[in-house]
MARROBA-152067 format. One record per atom (N, C-alpha, C): residue in one letter; x, y, z; residue number from 0; atom name. Coordinates in nm, 4 decimals. Layout:
 code       px       py       pz pos site
    a        X        Y        Z NUM   CA
...
***
This chain:
 code       px       py       pz pos site
    m  22.7972   2.2785  -8.1534   0    N
    m  22.7370   2.1686  -8.0802   0   CA
    m  22.8383   2.1137  -7.9809   0    C
    s  22.7871   2.0790  -7.8658   1    N
    s  22.8772   2.0323  -7.7607   1   CA
    s  22.8388   1.8923  -7.7152   1    C
    y  22.8518   1.7983  -7.8073   2    N
    y  22.8241   1.6592  -7.7720   2   CA
    y  22.9403   1.6024  -7.6917   2    C
    l  22.9084   1.5157  -7.5956   3    N
    l  23.0124   1.4381  -7.5280   3   CA
    l  23.0537   1.3282  -7.6249   3    C
    q  23.1810   1.2917  -7.6244   4    N
    q  23.2349   1.2087  -7.7318   4   CA
    q  23.2235   1.0579  -7.7106   4    C
    t  23.2330   1.0114  -7.5870   5    N
    t  23.2337   0.8671  -7.5633   5   CA
    t  23.1319   0.8311  -7.4558   5    C
    e  23.0955   0.7043  -7.4516   6    N
    e  23.0028   0.6587  -7.3477   6   CA
    e  23.0574   0.6814  -7.2072   6    C
    p  23.1874   0.6541  -7.1826   7    N
    p  23.2404   0.6847  -7.0488   7   CA
    p  23.2323   0.8343  -7.0160   7    C
    d  23.2521   0.9207  -7.1160   8    N
    d  23.2391   1.0652  -7.0926   8   CA
    d  23.0965   1.1001  -7.0499   8    C
    i  22.9982   1.0392  -7.1173   9    N
    i  22.8580   1.0656  -7.0847   9   CA
    i  22.8269   1.0142  -6.9440   9    C
    a  22.8707   0.8931  -6.9141  10    N
    a  22.8449   0.8349  -6.7816  10   CA
    a  22.9108   0.9173  -6.6719  10    C
    n  23.0341   0.9604  -6.6948  11    N
    n  23.1035   1.0423  -6.5944  11   CA
    n  23.0344   1.1767  -6.5748  11    C
    a  22.9881   1.2378  -6.6827  12    N
    a  22.9167   1.3651  -6.6719  12   CA
    a  22.7854   1.3460  -6.5973  12    C
    a  22.7166   1.2350  -6.6232  13    N
    a  22.5913   1.2061  -6.5523  13   CA
    a  22.6172   1.1875  -6.4033  13    C
    l  22.7222   1.1132  -6.3696  14    N
    l  22.7559   1.0929  -6.2283  14   CA
    l  22.7958   1.2240  -6.1617  14    C
    d  22.8684   1.3089  -6.2333  15    N
    d  22.9051   1.4400  -6.1789  15   CA
    d  22.7807   1.5223  -6.1482  15    C
    l  22.6840   1.5205  -6.2402  16    N
    l  22.5609   1.5955  -6.2182  16   CA
    l  22.4848   1.5398  -6.0975  16    C
    v  22.4763   1.4083  -6.0876  17    N
    v  22.4087   1.3465  -5.9731  17   CA
    v  22.4768   1.3880  -5.8432  17    C
    d  22.6097   1.3877  -5.8409  18    N
    d  22.6832   1.4305  -5.7210  18   CA
    d  22.6509   1.5758  -5.6860  18    C
    e  22.6486   1.6622  -5.7868  19    N
    e  22.6176   1.8031  -5.7622  19   CA
    e  22.4773   1.8184  -5.7036  19    C
    i  22.3820   1.7496  -5.7635  20    N
    i  22.2437   1.7601  -5.7177  20   CA
    i  22.2291   1.7009  -5.5781  20    C
    h  22.2951   1.5900  -5.5536  21    N
    h  22.2858   1.5231  -5.4238  21   CA
    h  22.3399   1.6113  -5.3118  21    C
    d  22.4445   1.6880  -5.3409  22    N
    d  22.5083   1.7702  -5.2385  22   CA
    d  22.4551   1.9133  -5.2331  22    C
    v  22.3504   1.9429  -5.3082  23    N
    v  22.3026   2.0808  -5.3186  23   CA
    v  22.2489   2.1327  -5.1851  23    C
    e  22.2825   2.2552  -5.1563  24    N
    e  22.2308   2.3225  -5.0373  24   CA
    e  22.1189   2.4186  -5.0760  24    C
    d  22.1280   2.4756  -5.1956  25    N
    d  22.0315   2.5743  -5.2426  25   CA
    d  21.9638   2.5204  -5.3683  25    C
    a  21.8427   2.4696  -5.3525  26    N
    a  21.7724   2.4063  -5.4639  26   CA
    a  21.7448   2.5044  -5.5772  26    C
    q  21.7147   2.6292  -5.5450  27    N
    q  21.6876   2.7273  -5.6499  27   CA
    q  21.8122   2.7552  -5.7330  27    C
    l  21.9262   2.7634  -5.6678  28    N
    l  22.0514   2.7837  -5.7406  28   CA
    l  22.0800   2.6637  -5.8314  28    C
    m  22.0598   2.5422  -5.7810  29    N
    m  22.0825   2.4229  -5.8628  29   CA
    m  21.9883   2.4228  -5.9824  29    C
    h  21.8648   2.4604  -5.9609  30    N
    h  21.7680   2.4667  -6.0707  30   CA
    h  21.8154   2.5637  -6.1780  30    C
    r  21.8618   2.6815  -6.1358  31    N
    r  21.9119   2.7799  -6.2328  31   CA
    r  22.0346   2.7271  -6.3060  31    C
    m  22.1213   2.6569  -6.2347  32    N
    m  22.2412   2.6016  -6.2987  32   CA
    m  22.2038   2.4969  -6.4034  32    C
    i  22.1077   2.4112  -6.3723  33    N
    i  22.0656   2.3081  -6.4675  33   CA
    i  22.0007   2.3737  -6.5892  33    C
    m  21.9154   2.4723  -6.5661  34    N
    m  21.8526   2.5425  -6.6782  34   CA
    m  21.9582   2.6080  -6.7669  34    C
    y  22.0577   2.6700  -6.7041  35    N
    y  22.1652   2.7347  -6.7792  35   CA
    y  22.2421   2.6322  -6.8631  35    C
    r  22.2703   2.5178  -6.8039  36    N
    r  22.3427   2.4145  -6.8782  36   CA
    r  22.2615   2.3641  -6.9974  36    C
    f  22.1303   2.3465  -6.9789  37    N
    f  22.0466   2.3038  -7.0912  37   CA
    f  22.0430   2.4109  -7.1998  37    C
    q  22.0486   2.5379  -7.1616  38    N
    q  22.0480   2.6452  -7.2609  38   CA
    q  22.1812   2.6548  -7.3347  38    C
    t  22.2917   2.6384  -7.2636  39    N
    t  22.4230   2.6590  -7.3241  39   CA
    t  22.4850   2.5316  -7.3796  39    C
    q  22.4435   2.4147  -7.3301  40    N
    q  22.4988   2.2869  -7.3748  40   CA
    q  22.3855   2.1866  -7.3983  40    C
    p  22.2893   2.2181  -7.4849  41    N
    p  22.1721   2.1317  -7.4973  41   CA
    p  22.2051   1.9897  -7.5430  41    C
    e  22.3026   1.9740  -7.6298  42    N
    e  22.3354   1.8406  -7.6798  42   CA
    e  22.3928   1.7533  -7.5683  42    C
    a  22.4895   1.8072  -7.4941  43    N
    a  22.5522   1.7313  -7.3858  43   CA
    a  22.4513   1.7013  -7.2753  43    C
    m  22.3667   1.7988  -7.2425  44    N
    m  22.2682   1.7760  -7.1372  44   CA
    m  22.1642   1.6732  -7.1811  44    C
    a  22.1297   1.6725  -7.3090  45    N
    a  22.0377   1.5701  -7.3594  45   CA
    a  22.1005   1.4320  -7.3471  45    C
    q  22.2301   1.4215  -7.3765  46    N
    q  22.2993   1.2933  -7.3612  46   CA
    q  22.2970   1.2484  -7.2152  46    C
    i  22.3210   1.3413  -7.1246  47    N
    i  22.3198   1.3097  -6.9814  47   CA
    i  22.1803   1.2653  -6.9379  47    C
    a  22.0772   1.3383  -6.9817  48    N
    a  21.9394   1.3018  -6.9455  48   CA
    a  21.9043   1.1634  -6.9992  48    C
    m  21.9466   1.1329  -7.1214  49    N
    m  21.9207   1.0009  -7.1791  49   CA
    m  21.9917   0.8924  -7.0992  49    C
    c  22.1148   0.9202  -7.0558  50    N
    c  22.1913   0.8241  -6.9758  50   CA
    c  22.1205   0.7984  -6.8428  50    C
    l  22.0766   0.9054  -6.7758  51    N
    l  22.0073   0.8897  -6.6486  51   CA
    l  21.8767   0.8120  -6.6662  51    C
    a  21.8043   0.8406  -6.7735  52    N
    a  21.6795   0.7683  -6.7996  52   CA
    a  21.7064   0.6202  -6.8236  52    C
    f  21.8137   0.5891  -6.8927  53    N
    f  21.8502   0.4492  -6.9175  53   CA
    f  21.8808   0.3787  -6.7856  53    C
    w  21.9588   0.4441  -6.6983  54    N
    w  21.9927   0.3839  -6.5693  54   CA
    w  21.8681   0.3609  -6.4861  54    C
    v  21.7817   0.4619  -6.4789  55    N
    v  21.6598   0.4511  -6.3982  55   CA
    v  21.5671   0.3454  -6.4568  55    C
    g  21.5665   0.3320  -6.5884  56    N
    g  21.4801   0.2346  -6.6535  56   CA
    g  21.5104   0.0919  -6.6130  56    C
    g  21.6288   0.0665  -6.5606  57    N
    g  21.6659  -0.0676  -6.5178  57   CA
    g  21.6138  -0.1046  -6.3811  57    C
    a  21.5474  -0.0118  -6.3141  58    N
    a  21.4971  -0.0371  -6.1788  58   CA
    a  21.3447  -0.0363  -6.1787  58    C
    t  21.2878  -0.1146  -6.0904  59    N
    t  21.1418  -0.1147  -6.0767  59   CA
    t  21.0984   0.0115  -6.0021  59    C
    s  20.9718   0.0445  -6.0135  60    N
    s  20.9207   0.1619  -5.9431  60   CA
    s  20.9313   0.1436  -5.7919  60    C
    t  20.9190   0.0204  -5.7439  61    N
    t  20.9327  -0.0061  -5.6002  61   CA
    t  21.0744   0.0254  -5.5531  61    C
    v  21.1733  -0.0172  -5.6301  62    N
    v  21.3134   0.0108  -5.5950  62   CA
    v  21.3382   0.1613  -5.5964  62    C
    l  21.2871   0.2295  -5.6988  63    N
    l  21.3052   0.3741  -5.7068  63   CA
    l  21.2371   0.4449  -5.5901  63    C
    d  21.1166   0.4025  -5.5538  64    N
    d  21.0465   0.4619  -5.4401  64   CA
    d  21.1241   0.4390  -5.3099  64    C
    d  21.1732   0.3166  -5.2906  65    N
    d  21.2511   0.2860  -5.1702  65   CA
    d  21.3784   0.3698  -5.1652  65    C
    t  21.4441   0.3822  -5.2783  66    N
    t  21.5691   0.4588  -5.2838  66   CA
    t  21.5440   0.6054  -5.2534  66    C
    t  21.4430   0.6646  -5.3166  67    N
    t  21.4164   0.8062  -5.2922  67   CA
    t  21.3714   0.8291  -5.1486  67    C
    s  21.2956   0.7363  -5.0916  68    N
    s  21.2545   0.7496  -4.9515  68   CA
    s  21.3757   0.7444  -4.8591  68    C
    t  21.4653   0.6510  -4.8846  69    N
    t  21.5867   0.6393  -4.8036  69   CA
    t  21.6705   0.7659  -4.8138  69    C
    l  21.6873   0.8177  -4.9356  70    N
    l  21.7651   0.9402  -4.9544  70   CA
    l  21.6996   1.0584  -4.8846  70    C
    a  21.5681   1.0693  -4.8946  71    N
    a  21.4973   1.1803  -4.8305  71   CA
    a  21.5136   1.1757  -4.6791  71    C
    i  21.5000   1.0586  -4.6221  72    N
    i  21.5154   1.0447  -4.4769  72   CA
    i  21.6575   1.0775  -4.4341  72    C
    e  21.7563   1.0322  -4.5102  73    N
    e  21.8958   1.0617  -4.4766  73   CA
    e  21.9233   1.2117  -4.4855  73    C
    r  21.8711   1.2767  -4.5884  74    N
    r  21.8899   1.4213  -4.6005  74   CA
    r  21.8253   1.4936  -4.4828  74    C
    c  21.7053   1.4524  -4.4463  75    N
    c  21.6381   1.5145  -4.3326  75   CA
    c  21.7150   1.4905  -4.2033  75    C
    r  21.7714   1.3716  -4.1892  76    N
    r  21.8517   1.3424  -4.0701  76   CA
    r  21.9715   1.4363  -4.0627  76    C
    q  22.0356   1.4593  -4.1774  77    N
    q  22.1503   1.5513  -4.1808  77   CA
    q  22.1070   1.6943  -4.1470  77    C
    l  21.9900   1.7353  -4.1953  78    N
    l  21.9378   1.8679  -4.1614  78   CA
    l  21.9054   1.8773  -4.0132  78    C
    l  21.8525   1.7686  -3.9561  79    N
    l  21.8226   1.7648  -3.8132  79   CA
    l  21.9520   1.7801  -3.7331  79    C
    i  22.0544   1.7069  -3.7710  80    N
    i  22.1835   1.7137  -3.7022  80   CA
    i  22.2426   1.8540  -3.7121  80    C
    a  22.2257   1.9179  -3.8286  81    N
    a  22.2801   2.0522  -3.8498  81   CA
    a  22.1956   2.1614  -3.7842  81    C
    g  22.0821   2.1222  -3.7250  82    N
    g  21.9970   2.2192  -3.6585  82   CA
    g  21.9086   2.2983  -3.7536  82    C
    k  21.8948   2.2512  -3.8773  83    N
    k  21.8132   2.3220  -3.9768  83   CA
    k  21.6719   2.2647  -3.9868  83    C
    l  21.6424   2.1662  -3.9034  84    N
    l  21.5129   2.1000  -3.9081  84   CA
    l  21.4749   2.0643  -3.7653  84    C
    t  21.3484   2.0804  -3.7300  85    N
    t  21.3041   2.0419  -3.5962  85   CA
    t  21.2760   1.8929  -3.5923  85    C
    e  21.2687   1.8399  -3.4719  86    N
    e  21.2422   1.6966  -3.4579  86   CA
    e  21.1039   1.6596  -3.5108  86    C
    s  21.0061   1.7461  -3.4916  87    N
    s  20.8714   1.7154  -3.5422  87   CA
    s  20.8692   1.7178  -3.6952  87    C
    e  20.9440   1.8085  -3.7565  88    N
    e  20.9532   1.8104  -3.9027  88   CA
    e  21.0195   1.6841  -3.9541  88    C
    y  21.1244   1.6410  -3.8846  89    N
    y  21.1927   1.5184  -3.9227  89   CA
    y  21.0991   1.3988  -3.9124  89    C
    m  21.0236   1.3905  -3.8035  90    N
    m  20.9348   1.2758  -3.7838  90   CA
    m  20.8247   1.2716  -3.8904  90    C
    r  20.7801   1.3896  -3.9347  91    N
    r  20.6779   1.3944  -4.0376  91   CA
    r  20.7297   1.3315  -4.1679  91    C
    v  20.8565   1.3545  -4.2009  92    N
    v  20.9159   1.2976  -4.3214  92   CA
    v  20.9506   1.1505  -4.3018  92    C
    a  21.0054   1.1187  -4.1851  93    N
    a  21.0563   0.9828  -4.1614  93   CA
    a  20.9463   0.8802  -4.1395  93    C
    s  20.8258   0.9239  -4.1060  94    N
    s  20.7208   0.8249  -4.0785  94   CA
    s  20.6424   0.7867  -4.2009  94    C
***
């Protein structure tokens, strides 16, 4: 069993996972990595999922919707700047 030992360890692992997901370029690769981690480290990943659920539980659905919308628009803006998204595609997401 691969349990994380302390609350700070769990919080740090959760933040590390969020950073990895936030910076992902290849969603399919990230999905495979998360699945692999759940298969090989189910106890630790369950602790991380519980930690993330606890954090999210402290926010209203309106705050979560606003946050995800802001993040989506920022990601699309970065894709637009990098030339990976057209202006019309960006406007469809941003509006």
